[in-house]
C-alpha positions in Angstrom: -15.6 -36.5 0.5 -13.1 -34.0 -0.8 -12.4 -30.4 0.1 -14.5 -29.0 -2.7 -17.6 -31.1 -2.0 -17.2 -30.1 1.8 -17.1 -26.4 0.8 -20.3 -26.7 -1.5 -22.1 -28.9 1.2 -21.5 -26.5 4.1 -21.3 -23.1 2.4 -23.5 -23.5 -0.6 -24.0 -20.4 -2.9 -20.9 -18.5 -1.3 -18.7 -21.0 -3.2 -17.8 -20.3 -6.8 -16.1 -22.7 -9.2 -16.9 -20.8 -12.4 -13.7 -20.7 -14.7 -13.9 -17.1 -15.5 -14.2 -16.3 -11.7 -11.3 -18.7 -10.8 -9.0 -17.1 -13.5 -9.8 -13.5 -12.4 -8.7 -14.4 -8.9 -5.3 -15.5 -10.0 -4.0 -11.9 -10.3 -4.3 -8.6 -8.5 -3.2 -4.8 -9.3 0.4 -5.9 -9.5 -0.2 -7.7 -12.7 1.4 -10.7 -11.3 -0.4 -14.0 -12.3 -0.2 -17.1 -10.2 0.3 -20.5 -11.7 -2.5 -23.0 -12.0 -6.1 -22.6 -11.1 -7.7 -22.2 -7.6 -9.9 -24.9 -6.3 -12.6 -22.5 -5.3 -13.6 -18.9 -4.5 -15.4 -18.5 -1.0 -17.0 -15.1 -0.8 -17.6 -15.1 2.9 -20.4 -12.5 4.1 -20.1 -13.8 7.7 -17.4 -14.7 10.3 -18.9 -18.1 10.3 -18.2 -18.5 6.6 -14.5 -17.7 7.2 -14.3 -20.2 10.1 -15.9 -23.0 8.3 -13.7 -22.5 5.1 -10.5 -22.5 7.3 -11.7 -25.6 9.2 -12.3 -27.5 6.0 -9.0 -26.3 4.7 -7.1 -27.5 7.7 -9.0 -30.9 7.6 -7.9 -31.5 3.9 -4.5 -29.7 3.9 -5.8 -27.0 1.3 -3.8 -23.9 1.0 -5.9 -20.6 1.6 -5.2 -17.4 0.0 -6.9 -14.4 1.7 -8.2 -11.7 -0.5 -9.9 -8.3 0.0 -10.4 -6.1 -3.0 -7.4 -7.3 -4.8 -5.7 -3.9 -5.0 -2.4 -5.2 -3.7 0.8 -4.4 -5.6 3.0 -7.4 -4.6 1.1 -10.4 -5.7 0.0 -11.3 -2.2 -3.8 -12.1 -2.9 -3.4 -14.2 -5.9 -5.2 -17.7 -6.0 -2.4 -20.1 -6.5 -3.0 -23.7 -7.9 -5.6 -25.8 -5.9 -6.1 -23.1 -3.2 -9.1 -21.8 -1.6 -9.3 -18.2 -2.3 -11.0 -16.8 0.7 -12.7 -13.4 0.0 -13.6 -11.1 2.9 -14.8 -8.3 0.8 -18.3 -9.2 1.7 -17.7 -8.6 5.5 -18.6 -5.0 4.9 -20.3 -3.8 8.2 -19.3 -0.6 10.1 -20.2 -2.2 13.5 -19.7 0.8 15.8 -18.4 4.4 15.5 -17.7 5.8 19.0 -17.0 9.6 18.9 -16.3 9.6 22.9 -13.4 7.2 22.7 -12.5 8.3 19.1 -12.6 4.7 17.7 -14.4 2.5 15.1 -15.2 -1.1 14.9 -15.3 -2.3 11.3 -15.4 -5.7 9.4 -12.5 -6.7 7.2 -14.3 -5.9 3.9 -15.2 -2.2 4.7 -13.7 0.2 2.1 -11.4 2.8 3.4 -13.3 5.7 1.9 -16.7 4.2 3.2 -15.5 4.4 6.6 -14.4 8.0 6.0 -17.7 8.9 4.6 -19.5 7.5 7.7 -17.1 9.2 10.1 -17.7 12.6 8.6 -21.1 12.9 10.2 -19.4 12.5 13.5 -16.8 15.1 12.8 -14.2 12.3 12.6 -11.8 10.8 10.0 -9.6 7.6 9.6 -5.9 8.7 8.8 -4.5 5.8 6.7 -5.0 6.9 3.1 -3.5 4.6 0.5 -3.7 5.7 -3.1 -6.4 2.9 -3.6 -8.5 4.2 -0.7 -11.7 4.6 -2.8 -11.4 0.8 -3.5 -9.3 -1.0 -1.0 -10.5 -2.5 2.2 -9.6 -1.9 5.8 -8.5 -5.6 6.2 -6.3 -5.3 3.3 -4.9 -2.0 4.6 -4.0 -3.7 7.9 -2.7 -6.8 6.3 -0.1 -5.0 4.3 0.2 -2.0 6.9 -0.6 0.4 3.9 0.7 3.8 3.8 -0.3 6.8 1.7 0.3 10.4 1.3 -0.4 11.4 5.0 2.1 8.9 6.5 4.8 11.5 7.4 2.4 13.5 9.8 -0.2 10.7 10.8 1.6 7.4 10.6 0.9 4.2 8.6 -1.9 1.9 9.2 -0.3 0.1 12.4 -0.7 3.6 14.2 -4.4 3.4 13.9 -5.1 -0.1 14.7 -6.1 -0.8 18.4 -7.3 -4.4 18.3 -8.1 -7.2 15.8 -10.5 -10.3 15.5 -8.5 -12.9 13.6 -9.6 -16.3 12.3 -6.7 -18.7 12.8 -5.8 -21.6 10.4 -7.9 -24.1 12.2 -10.9 -21.7 12.2 -10.6 -20.6 16.0 -10.9 -16.9 16.7 -8.2 -14.9 18.3 -9.1 -11.4 19.8 -6.1 -9.0 20.3 -5.6 -5.5 21.5 -7.9 -3.2 23.4 -10.2 -0.2 23.2 -8.3 2.0 25.6 -5.7 4.8 24.7 -3.0 2.8 26.5 -2.7 -1.0 26.9 0.6 -3.0 27.2 -0.7 -6.4 28.6 1.4 -9.3 27.0 2.9 -9.5 23.6 1.7 -7.0 21.1 0.1 -9.5 18.7 -2.0 -6.7 17.1 1.3 -5.1 15.8 2.5 -8.5 14.9 -0.5 -9.3 12.7 -0.7 -5.9 11.2 1.5 -6.2 8.0 1.6 -10.0 8.2 0.1 -10.2 4.7 -2.5 -13.1 5.6 0.3 -15.6 6.5 -0.6 -15.8 10.3 -4.4 -15.5 10.2 -7.5 -13.9 8.5 -8.4 -10.6 9.7 -12.2 -10.5 10.1 -12.8 -7.3 12.2 -10.7 -4.4 13.5 -10.8 -1.7 16.2 -9.3 1.3 14.8 -8.4 4.7 16.1 -10.1 7.6 14.4 -9.3 11.3 14.8 -11.3 14.5 15.2 -11.6 16.7 12.2 -9.6 19.8 13.1 -10.6 23.2 12.0 -8.3 25.5 10.1 -6.7 26.4 6.8 -5.3 23.9 4.3 -2.3 25.5 2.6 -0.8 24.0 -0.6 2.6 24.8 -2.2 3.6 23.7 -5.6 7.4 24.1 -6.3 9.4 23.4 -9.5 13.0 22.5 -9.4 15.6 22.1 -12.2 16.5 18.5 -11.2 14.8 15.8 -9.0 17.9 15.5 -6.9 17.5 19.5 -6.0 13.8 18.8 -5.3 14.7 15.8 -3.1 17.3 17.9 -1.2 14.7 20.6 -0.7 12.2 18.2 0.9 14.9 16.8 3.3 15.6 20.6 4.3 11.8 21.0 5.1 12.1 17.9 7.5 15.4 19.1 8.9 13.7 22.3 9.6 11.2 20.4 11.8 8.3 21.3 9.6 5.7 18.3 9.3 3.5 18.6 6.3 0.5 16.5 5.9 1.6 16.0 2.5 4.7 16.2 0.7 4.9 14.5 -2.9 7.8 14.3 -5.3 7.6 13.7 -9.0 10.6 13.3 -11.3 10.7 15.0 -14.7 10.2 11.8 -16.7 7.0 11.2 -14.7 6.0 14.8 -14.9 6.1 14.6 -18.7 4.0 11.7 -18.8 1.4 13.4 -16.6 1.4 16.5 -18.9 0.7 14.1 -21.9 -1.9 12.3 -20.1 -3.8 15.5 -18.9 -3.5 17.1 -22.3 -3.4 20.9 -23.0 -6.7 21.5 -21.6 -6.2 19.5 -18.4 -2.6 20.7 -17.7 -3.4 24.4 -18.5 -1.7 26.5 -15.9 -0.1 23.7 -14.1 3.8 23.6 -13.7 4.3 20.6 -16.0 7.3 19.8 -18.3 9.5 22.2 -16.5 11.7 20.0 -14.2 10.8 18.0 -11.0 7.7 19.1 -9.0 7.2 19.0 -5.2 4.0 19.3 -3.8 3.8 20.3 -0.1 0.4 20.6 1.9 -0.1 21.6 5.5 -3.3 21.4 7.6 -4.6 22.2 11.1 -4.7 25.4 13.1 -1.0 26.1 12.3 -1.3 25.4 8.4 -0.4 28.9 7.1 2.4 29.5 9.4 4.0 26.0 8.5 3.4 26.5 4.8 5.1 29.9 5.1 8.1 28.5 6.8 8.2 25.7 4.2 8.0 28.3 1.3 11.0 30.0 2.6 12.9 26.8 2.8 11.9 25.9 -0.8 12.8 29.2 -2.2 16.2 29.1 -0.5 16.8 25.7 -1.9 16.4 27.1 -5.4 12.8 26.1 -6.2 10.3 28.4 -7.9 7.3 28.0 -5.4 3.9 29.5 -4.9 1.5 29.1 -2.0 -2.4 28.9 -2.1 -5.0 28.6 0.5 -7.7 28.4 -2.1 -9.2 24.7 -2.0 -9.6 24.5 -5.8 -6.1 25.5 -6.4 -4.9 23.0 -3.9 -7.1 20.3 -5.6 -5.5 21.2 -9.2 -2.0 20.8 -7.7 -3.0 17.4 -6.1 -4.5 16.3 -9.3 -1.0 16.2 -10.7 0.1 13.5 -8.2 -3.2 11.6 -8.7 -2.7 11.4 -12.4 0.5 9.6 -12.2 -0.6 6.0 -12.3 -3.4 6.6 -15.0 -0.7 8.4 -17.1 1.6 5.4 -16.8 -1.1 3.1 -17.6 -1.2 4.6 -21.1 2.4 3.3 -21.7 1.5 -0.2 -21.5 2.8 -2.6 -18.7 4.3 -1.2 -15.6 6.0 -2.7 -12.6 5.2 -0.2 -9.7 8.0 -0.6 -7.2 8.3 0.6 -3.6 11.5 1.2 -1.6 12.1 3.6 1.4 15.3 5.4 2.5 16.1 7.8 5.2 14.7 11.2 4.2 18.3 12.8 4.2 19.4 10.3 1.5 16.5 10.6 -1.0 18.6 12.6 -3.4 21.2 9.8 -3.5 18.4 7.3 -4.2 17.0 9.3 -7.1 20.4 9.6 -8.4 20.9 5.9 -8.3 17.7 5.3 -10.1 18.6 7.7 -12.8 21.9 6.0 -13.3 20.4 2.6 -13.5 17.8 3.9 -16.1 20.5 5.7 -18.2 22.8 2.5 -18.2 20.0 -0.1 -18.9 17.8 1.9 -21.3 14.7 1.2 -19.1 12.5 4.2 -18.4 12.0 4.3 -14.7 9.6 7.5 -13.9 9.4 7.8 -10.2 7.3 9.6 -7.6 8.0 9.9 -3.9 6.2 10.4 -0.6 9.0 12.7 0.2 7.8 13.3 3.8 8.8 9.8 4.8 11.4 8.9 2.1 9.1 6.3 0.3 9.9 6.2 -3.3 7.8 4.4 -6.1 10.1 3.7 -9.1 8.0 2.5 -12.1 9.7 0.1 -14.5 8.1 0.7 -17.9 8.1 -2.6 -19.9 8.4 -2.4 -23.6 5.8 -4.8 -25.0 7.0 -6.9 -27.9 4.6 -8.0 -30.7 2.4 -10.8 -29.6 3.3 -10.4 -25.9 0.3 -10.6 -23.4 -0.4 -8.4 -20.7 0.0 -11.2 -18.1 3.4 -12.6 -19.5 6.1 -12.7 -16.8 8.0 -9.5 -16.2 11.2 -9.8 -18.5 14.5 -10.8 -16.8 16.1 -7.4 -17.8 13.3 -5.5 -15.8 14.0 -7.7 -12.7 17.9 -7.1 -13.1 17.4 -3.5 -13.0 14.9 -3.8 -10.1 17.5 -6.0 -8.3 20.1 -3.0 -8.6 17.6 -0.6 -7.4 16.6 -2.8 -4.4 20.4 -3.3 -3.3 20.9 0.5 -3.7 18.1 1.2 -1.3 19.5 -1.2 1.2 23.0 0.2 0.7 21.7 3.7 1.7 20.1 2.3 4.9 16.6 1.8 3.4 14.1 -0.9 3.1 12.7 -3.1 0.2 9.2 -1.9 0.9 7.7 1.1 2.6 3.9 0.2 2.1 3.3 -2.4 -0.6 4.5 -5.4 1.3 6.7 -8.4 0.4 4.0 -10.7 -1.2 5.5 -12.9 -4.0 7.5 -10.3 -5.9 10.0 -9.3 -3.3 10.6 -12.4 -1.3 13.8 -13.3 -3.1 15.4 -10.2 -1.4 13.9 -10.5 2.1 16.9 -12.3 3.4 19.2 -9.6 2.1 17.5 -7.0 4.3 16.6 -9.0 7.5 19.3 -11.4 7.7 19.3 -15.2 8.6 18.5 -14.9 12.3 15.5 -12.7 11.8 14.3 -14.8 8.8 14.6 -18.0 10.8 12.7 -16.5 13.6 10.1 -15.2 11.4 9.5 -18.8 9.9 9.1 -20.1 13.3 6.6 -17.4 14.3 4.6 -18.5 11.2 4.7 -22.1 12.1 3.3 -21.3 15.6 0.3 -19.7 14.1 0.0 -21.8 11.0 1.5 -25.2 11.8 0.3 -26.9 8.5 1.6 -24.0 6.5 -1.7 -23.6 4.7 -2.1 -19.6 5.0 -0.9 -17.8 2.0 2.0 -20.3 1.3 4.8 -18.7 -0.7 3.9 -15.2 0.3 6.9 -13.4 2.1 8.8 -16.7 2.5 9.4 -19.3 -0.3 6.9 -22.1 -0.1 
């Protein structure tokens, strides 16, 4: 009996071999398409399903690609040739909400926003907020250590994870972490597994830290600067002034122009578009107004034309500018959405490097940034030639420009990825950042967890 027959025999209707289904699971939101065709899709709805699929994969030496909602941007959840795509999206129970201990226990397939909807009734919230929070899963957020708009103040996903239940390559279960505020027993396997991109095990359940909703004003500032370098310097000045906004988002003039076109005259009426670079600052909590007024002083001193509002509708209108970024770029055709981080004090230099690469290569690179934590998202707009398909490989000239951009970030003391992960798309640059010693040690760690090398082979490290 082969692996597929065993899967179908043991798991029955949760196994799909429909050709359209298999094809759909070869790609994710990154647009990268894996070679070949997966063996099968296993849509697990119980932990037993996950364990059975992994046991069969181990027995027959079949690679396993773990997948949540497929919203990743680094090609890390794409079904490769002959692999079992193990979907945990059906593990969607909120097991427990504990207001007294400010924690929740959730299965891996719970949608981020669905958890927040459930927490609201308990006056609680879950801080990690990737842009895909309405459709991405908690398991995927943990697997990639996802970030978002609120990271500068509330941290990335790792800071919210207390413990995990993980199915290992042989189907056995590993439980890590704790439910206590403090806990330092043994190695921190929870932190190791967070951000491991499915290469060490399959996350099936998580105990996460949640926060109390705090009363107070939410204050929003919209500021316009002549250049994106000036706006980046102003955002760094806010950080240097020890002000910690909940949100600080920066949009360069090229991206802002595309957003204005996307929103149209009616949608963009009254918004500060087509006038330079835009910096959005939002503060929350009891001290929100005082913090916003201090930030306003810094922004104006840096040359910004800035206004402050405590009106929720006005704040939402300004936030809508940032939310419109990716829909606006999708109207242009194919876009490679990239992700680097640099020290906040060096953001202006990184924006200047991106502008120079764009001008020299002729490749449009509209860029936005989570300015509060130095995380930039340069977007490489790919000119489509006649007859070119949407899933054709990214052209070499785009990767050459991206290579320059990655190296510029590393030169400034930055990192290849602030929140998207390495996946397939960035593995060729991993050694450049972490060095030979670290790379070799990380390969050894993977071998301890996954001795047969069946879990997401080719993700982060070359297969």
